[in-house]
LOLUMPA-778879 format. One record per residue (C-alpha): residue number from 1; residue in one letter; chain; y, x, z. Coordinates in steps of 0.05 Angstrom, whole numbers. Last residue first. Layout:
# LOLUMPA-778879
+-----+--------+--------+--------+--------+--------+
| num | residu | chaine |      y |      x |      z |
+-----+--------+--------+--------+--------+--------+
| NUM |      a |      A |      Y |      X |      Z |
...
+-----+--------+--------+--------+--------+--------+
END
This chain:
# LOLUMPA-778879
+-----+--------+--------+--------+--------+--------+
| num | residu | chaine |      y |      x |      z |
+-----+--------+--------+--------+--------+--------+
| 258 |      x |      A |   1870 |   1568 |   2575 |
| 257 |      x |      A |   1864 |   1629 |   2621 |
| 256 |      x |      A |   1789 |   1641 |   2607 |
| 255 |      x |      A |   1803 |   1643 |   2531 |
| 254 |      x |      A |   1859 |   1695 |   2540 |
| 253 |      x |      A |   1813 |   1738 |   2586 |
| 252 |      x |      A |   1766 |   1754 |   2530 |
| 251 |      x |      A |   1814 |   1746 |   2476 |
| 250 |      x |      A |   1794 |   1812 |   2445 |
| 249 |      x |      A |   1808 |   1853 |   2504 |
| 248 |      x |      A |   1836 |   1913 |   2468 |
| 247 |      x |      A |   1884 |   1898 |   2411 |
| 246 |      x |      A |   1899 |   1825 |   2412 |
| 245 |      x |      A |   1895 |   1815 |   2488 |
| 244 |      x |      A |   1936 |   1881 |   2502 |
| 243 |      x |      A |   1990 |   1862 |   2449 |
| 242 |      x |      A |   1990 |   1790 |   2479 |
| 241 |      x |      A |   2004 |   1813 |   2548 |
| 240 |      x |      A |   1971 |   1762 |   2597 |
| 239 |      x |      A |   1913 |   1806 |   2620 |
| 238 |      x |      A |   1957 |   1866 |   2628 |
| 237 |      x |      A |   2009 |   1827 |   2671 |
| 236 |      x |      A |   1950 |   1800 |   2713 |
| 235 |      x |      A |   1922 |   1869 |   2724 |
| 234 |      x |      A |   1990 |   1894 |   2744 |
| 233 |      x |      A |   2033 |   1928 |   2695 |
| 232 |      x |      A |   2039 |   1986 |   2644 |
| 231 |      x |      A |   2053 |   1986 |   2569 |
| 230 |      x |      A |   2037 |   2021 |   2503 |
| 229 |      x |      A |   2033 |   2090 |   2530 |
| 228 |      x |      A |   2021 |   2141 |   2477 |
| 227 |      x |      A |   1965 |   2173 |   2434 |
| 226 |      x |      A |   1954 |   2117 |   2388 |
| 225 |      x |      A |   1949 |   2063 |   2441 |
| 224 |      x |      A |   1949 |   2074 |   2518 |
| 223 |      x |      A |   1950 |   2013 |   2569 |
| 222 |      x |      A |   1969 |   2033 |   2642 |
| 221 |      x |      A |   1936 |   1989 |   2695 |
| 220 |      x |      A |   1973 |   1985 |   2763 |
| 219 |      x |      A |   1934 |   1967 |   2806 |
| 218 |      x |      A |   1857 |   1981 |   2791 |
| 217 |      x |      A |   1796 |   1956 |   2824 |
| 216 |      x |      A |   1782 |   1886 |   2801 |
| 215 |      x |      A |   1818 |   1885 |   2734 |
| 214 |      x |      A |   1790 |   1954 |   2720 |
| 213 |      x |      A |   1717 |   1937 |   2738 |
| 212 |      x |      A |   1720 |   1871 |   2697 |
| 211 |      x |      A |   1752 |   1908 |   2639 |
| 210 |      x |      A |   1693 |   1957 |   2635 |
| 209 |      x |      A |   1725 |   2009 |   2585 |
| 208 |      x |      A |   1749 |   2057 |   2639 |
| 207 |      x |      A |   1793 |   2116 |   2647 |
| 206 |      x |      A |   1812 |   2129 |   2721 |
| 205 |      x |      A |   1869 |   2155 |   2761 |
| 204 |      x |      A |   1854 |   2157 |   2835 |
| 203 |      x |      A |   1898 |   2177 |   2894 |
| 202 |      x |      A |   1866 |   2200 |   2957 |
| 201 |      x |      A |   1895 |   2169 |   3021 |
| 200 |      x |      A |   1835 |   2181 |   3065 |
| 199 |      x |      A |   1820 |   2111 |   3091 |
| 198 |      x |      A |   1852 |   2067 |   3035 |
| 197 |      x |      A |   1839 |   2112 |   2973 |
| 196 |      x |      A |   1772 |   2138 |   2998 |
| 195 |      x |      A |   1751 |   2066 |   3019 |
| 194 |      x |      A |   1770 |   2038 |   2950 |
| 193 |      x |      A |   1732 |   2092 |   2913 |
| 192 |      x |      A |   1671 |   2084 |   2956 |
| 191 |      x |      A |   1673 |   2005 |   2944 |
| 190 |      x |      A |   1675 |   2015 |   2869 |
| 189 |      x |      A |   1618 |   2062 |   2870 |
| 188 |      x |      A |   1576 |   2012 |   2912 |
| 187 |      x |      A |   1592 |   1956 |   2863 |
| 186 |      x |      A |   1571 |   2004 |   2804 |
| 185 |      x |      A |   1506 |   2023 |   2839 |
| 184 |      x |      A |   1486 |   1949 |   2841 |
| 183 |      x |      A |   1512 |   1933 |   2770 |
| 182 |      x |      A |   1475 |   1992 |   2739 |
| 181 |      x |      A |   1516 |   2053 |   2720 |
| 180 |      x |      A |   1515 |   2078 |   2647 |
| 179 |      x |      A |   1590 |   2081 |   2642 |
| 178 |      x |      A |   1623 |   2057 |   2707 |
| 177 |      x |      A |   1658 |   2123 |   2724 |
| 176 |      x |      A |   1692 |   2125 |   2655 |
| 175 |      x |      A |   1731 |   2191 |   2666 |
| 174 |      x |      A |   1753 |   2196 |   2734 |
| 173 |      x |      A |   1814 |   2234 |   2757 |
| 172 |      x |      A |   1816 |   2250 |   2831 |
| 171 |      x |      A |   1879 |   2262 |   2871 |
| 170 |      x |      A |   1893 |   2292 |   2941 |
| 169 |      x |      A |   1829 |   2333 |   2937 |
| 168 |      x |      A |   1787 |   2358 |   2997 |
| 167 |      x |      A |   1742 |   2399 |   2949 |
| 166 |      x |      A |   1678 |   2368 |   2976 |
| 165 |      x |      A |   1703 |   2298 |   2954 |
| 164 |      x |      A |   1700 |   2321 |   2882 |
| 163 |      x |      A |   1625 |   2337 |   2891 |
| 162 |      x |      A |   1615 |   2269 |   2923 |
| 161 |      x |      A |   1645 |   2235 |   2864 |
| 160 |      x |      A |   1602 |   2273 |   2814 |
| 159 |      x |      A |   1541 |   2260 |   2857 |
| 158 |      x |      A |   1560 |   2186 |   2855 |
| 157 |      x |      A |   1560 |   2191 |   2778 |
| 156 |      x |      A |   1495 |   2228 |   2780 |
| 155 |      x |      A |   1464 |   2170 |   2818 |
| 154 |      x |      A |   1487 |   2121 |   2764 |
| 153 |      x |      A |   1455 |   2160 |   2710 |
| 152 |      x |      A |   1390 |   2168 |   2751 |
| 151 |      x |      A |   1378 |   2231 |   2788 |
| 150 |      x |      A |   1319 |   2281 |   2766 |
| 149 |      x |      A |   1364 |   2334 |   2737 |
| 148 |      x |      A |   1399 |   2338 |   2808 |
| 147 |      x |      A |   1337 |   2367 |   2838 |
| 146 |      x |      A |   1319 |   2327 |   2898 |
| 145 |      x |      A |   1328 |   2356 |   2968 |
| 144 |      x |      A |   1391 |   2312 |   2984 |
| 143 |      x |      A |   1360 |   2251 |   2956 |
| 142 |      x |      A |   1354 |   2211 |   3020 |
| 141 |      x |      A |   1428 |   2231 |   3033 |
| 140 |      x |      A |   1452 |   2199 |   2971 |
| 139 |      x |      A |   1487 |   2140 |   3000 |
| 138 |      x |      A |   1558 |   2159 |   2980 |
| 137 |      x |      A |   1582 |   2170 |   3052 |
| 136 |      x |      A |   1518 |   2198 |   3076 |
| 135 |      x |      A |   1521 |   2251 |   3020 |
| 134 |      x |      A |   1592 |   2270 |   3047 |
| 133 |      x |      A |   1570 |   2273 |   3119 |
| 132 |      x |      A |   1512 |   2318 |   3100 |
| 131 |      x |      A |   1557 |   2362 |   3058 |
| 130 |      x |      A |   1609 |   2368 |   3115 |
| 129 |      x |      A |   1554 |   2388 |   3163 |
| 128 |      x |      A |   1526 |   2440 |   3115 |
| 127 |      x |      A |   1595 |   2470 |   3106 |
| 126 |      x |      A |   1607 |   2477 |   3181 |
| 125 |      x |      A |   1538 |   2510 |   3186 |
| 124 |      x |      A |   1554 |   2555 |   3128 |
| 123 |      x |      A |   1619 |   2575 |   3157 |
| 122 |      x |      A |   1589 |   2592 |   3224 |
| 121 |      x |      A |   1534 |   2635 |   3190 |
| 120 |      x |      A |   1587 |   2671 |   3148 |
| 119 |      x |      A |   1628 |   2686 |   3209 |
| 118 |      x |      A |   1569 |   2709 |   3251 |
| 117 |      x |      A |   1547 |   2755 |   3192 |
| 116 |      x |      A |   1614 |   2790 |   3184 |
| 115 |      x |      A |   1603 |   2861 |   3160 |
| 114 |      x |      A |   1532 |   2852 |   3128 |
| 113 |      x |      A |   1538 |   2780 |   3101 |
| 112 |      x |      A |   1613 |   2795 |   3085 |
| 111 |      x |      A |   1602 |   2856 |   3039 |
| 110 |      x |      A |   1594 |   2820 |   2971 |
| 109 |      x |      A |   1642 |   2763 |   2980 |
| 108 |      x |      A |   1610 |   2696 |   2970 |
| 107 |      x |      A |   1591 |   2689 |   3042 |
| 106 |      x |      A |   1663 |   2680 |   3061 |
| 105 |      x |      A |   1672 |   2618 |   3017 |
| 104 |      x |      A |   1733 |   2622 |   2975 |
| 103 |      x |      A |   1726 |   2556 |   2939 |
| 102 |      x |      A |   1687 |   2495 |   2964 |
| 101 |      x |      A |   1639 |   2468 |   2913 |
| 100 |      x |      A |   1576 |   2509 |   2924 |
|  99 |      x |      A |   1551 |   2464 |   2980 |
|  98 |      x |      A |   1555 |   2400 |   2939 |
|  97 |      x |      A |   1507 |   2420 |   2883 |
|  96 |      x |      A |   1463 |   2454 |   2933 |
|  95 |      x |      A |   1451 |   2389 |   2972 |
|  94 |      x |      A |   1435 |   2352 |   2907 |
|  93 |      x |      A |   1385 |   2405 |   2891 |
|  92 |      x |      A |   1400 |   2459 |   2840 |
|  91 |      x |      A |   1364 |   2465 |   2770 |
|  90 |      x |      A |   1410 |   2409 |   2738 |
|  89 |      x |      A |   1478 |   2437 |   2761 |
|  88 |      x |      A |   1512 |   2370 |   2748 |
|  87 |      x |      A |   1560 |   2359 |   2692 |
|  86 |      x |      A |   1562 |   2282 |   2688 |
|  85 |      x |      A |   1577 |   2255 |   2619 |
|  84 |      x |      A |   1641 |   2214 |   2627 |
|  83 |      x |      A |   1671 |   2271 |   2667 |
|  82 |      x |      A |   1696 |   2280 |   2739 |
|  81 |      x |      A |   1767 |   2306 |   2757 |
|  80 |      x |      A |   1801 |   2344 |   2814 |
|  79 |      x |      A |   1873 |   2359 |   2832 |
|  78 |      x |      A |   1877 |   2385 |   2902 |
|  77 |      x |      A |   1916 |   2450 |   2889 |
|  76 |      x |      A |   1853 |   2490 |   2888 |
|  75 |      x |      A |   1824 |   2446 |   2832 |
|  74 |      x |      A |   1889 |   2457 |   2794 |
|  73 |      x |      A |   1878 |   2529 |   2795 |
|  72 |      x |      A |   1808 |   2523 |   2773 |
|  71 |      x |      A |   1828 |   2478 |   2715 |
|  70 |      x |      A |   1872 |   2531 |   2686 |
|  69 |      x |      A |   1952 |   2518 |   2689 |
|  68 |      x |      A |   1978 |   2498 |   2624 |
|  67 |      x |      A |   2031 |   2452 |   2653 |
|  66 |      x |      A |   2029 |   2455 |   2727 |
|  65 |      x |      A |   2102 |   2442 |   2743 |
|  64 |      x |      A |   2105 |   2427 |   2817 |
|  63 |      x |      A |   2134 |   2365 |   2850 |
|  62 |      x |      A |   2065 |   2339 |   2871 |
|  61 |      x |      A |   2037 |   2349 |   2801 |
|  60 |      x |      A |   2084 |   2353 |   2743 |
|  59 |      x |      A |   2055 |   2358 |   2675 |
|  58 |      x |      A |   2101 |   2379 |   2617 |
|  57 |      x |      A |   2113 |   2367 |   2542 |
|  56 |      x |      A |   2092 |   2411 |   2480 |
|  55 |      x |      A |   2030 |   2434 |   2445 |
|  54 |      x |      A |   1987 |   2418 |   2504 |
|  53 |      x |      A |   1936 |   2465 |   2528 |
|  52 |      x |      A |   1866 |   2433 |   2537 |
|  51 |      x |      A |   1819 |   2438 |   2599 |
|  50 |      x |      A |   1881 |   2444 |   2641 |
|  49 |      x |      A |   1871 |   2379 |   2682 |
|  48 |      x |      A |   1928 |   2340 |   2655 |
|  47 |      x |      A |   1911 |   2363 |   2582 |
|  46 |      x |      A |   1838 |   2343 |   2591 |
|  45 |      x |      A |   1859 |   2277 |   2621 |
|  44 |      x |      A |   1905 |   2263 |   2558 |
|  43 |      x |      A |   1849 |   2283 |   2513 |
|  42 |      x |      A |   1805 |   2233 |   2550 |
|  41 |      x |      A |   1853 |   2176 |   2539 |
|  40 |      x |      A |   1877 |   2193 |   2468 |
|  39 |      x |      A |   1872 |   2124 |   2436 |
|  38 |      x |      A |   1811 |   2144 |   2396 |
|  37 |      x |      A |   1765 |   2091 |   2427 |
|  36 |      x |      A |   1808 |   2032 |   2449 |
|  35 |      x |      A |   1854 |   2031 |   2509 |
|  34 |      x |      A |   1853 |   2032 |   2586 |
|  33 |      x |      A |   1879 |   2077 |   2641 |
|  32 |      x |      A |   1873 |   2050 |   2710 |
|  31 |      x |      A |   1912 |   2070 |   2773 |
|  30 |      x |      A |   1881 |   2068 |   2842 |
|  29 |      x |      A |   1943 |   2081 |   2884 |
|  28 |      x |      A |   1958 |   2124 |   2943 |
|  27 |      x |      A |   2011 |   2168 |   2906 |
|  26 |      x |      A |   2041 |   2138 |   2846 |
|  25 |      x |      A |   2017 |   2157 |   2776 |
|  24 |      x |      A |   2069 |   2168 |   2724 |
|  23 |      x |      A |   2069 |   2161 |   2648 |
|  22 |      x |      A |   2096 |   2197 |   2585 |
|  21 |      x |      A |   2059 |   2209 |   2519 |
|  20 |      x |      A |   2096 |   2245 |   2464 |
|  19 |      x |      A |   2038 |   2233 |   2415 |
|  18 |      x |      A |   1969 |   2250 |   2442 |
|  17 |      x |      A |   1914 |   2256 |   2391 |
|  16 |      x |      A |   1959 |   2278 |   2333 |
|  15 |      x |      A |   1908 |   2290 |   2278 |
|  14 |      x |      A |   1930 |   2342 |   2222 |
|  13 |      x |      A |   1897 |   2401 |   2259 |
|  12 |      x |      A |   1881 |   2378 |   2327 |
|  11 |      x |      A |   1950 |   2361 |   2355 |
|  10 |      x |      A |   1970 |   2350 |   2428 |
|   9 |      x |      A |   2036 |   2326 |   2453 |
|   8 |      x |      A |   2058 |   2310 |   2525 |
|   7 |      x |      A |   2126 |   2274 |   2533 |
|   6 |      x |      A |   2127 |   2276 |   2607 |
|   5 |      x |      A |   2065 |   2265 |   2649 |
|   4 |      x |      A |   2084 |   2256 |   2722 |
|   3 |      x |      A |   2032 |   2257 |   2778 |
|   2 |      x |      A |   2046 |   2245 |   2855 |
|   1 |      x |      A |   2109 |   2205 |   2842 |
+-----+--------+--------+--------+--------+--------+
END
């Protein structure tokens, strides 16, 4: 297993947001995480990626216990995430948003531009080429000089994915990638995720409320309720599970299956 969550607990005062939750994400999959508002999905993502510290339990990533490690450490280990509300650098261009992502750039060290100007220029050329290739992949190349604040909601979701790609991750956690995205861009986003998984071997673990997206893109699907895992299965198994139909899908697929 690439990611193993073991009995995680997170309390906020008297509220238990994550209640001894255990689940696993297999390498090379696009795994969906569904559940109603308040089920603890985003809190779980925050625990996995180090934005919150758990009260108990463990997170194992690629056979290493990473429980409680800060986000920047996990980022360098290849575990990246995006947010439901994009967190772009609004006053930077699309190109600049991507070029600042890779850690440990030679030019960031105070004396390198004077002592190693050739190395700095070479690294910048390589980084620029990688950025251009990434923007071409997500079809944002025509917006490379646009300020990030001016992008549409869907374009900002693509920018979030592109920034994650710049870190050369082995796993990306996506928090509602389809939220606020028009159908045309959403179809493109789904295609990019599928290609990154199939061609580059990147594992995806995503929260999503759009059931059509989940059923078309994810396998397996994990259902979360009241802070813990309710069940896990293929899209068809989730669609036919009465607990899921009653609690989350409201009979949407049950009616279609009859």
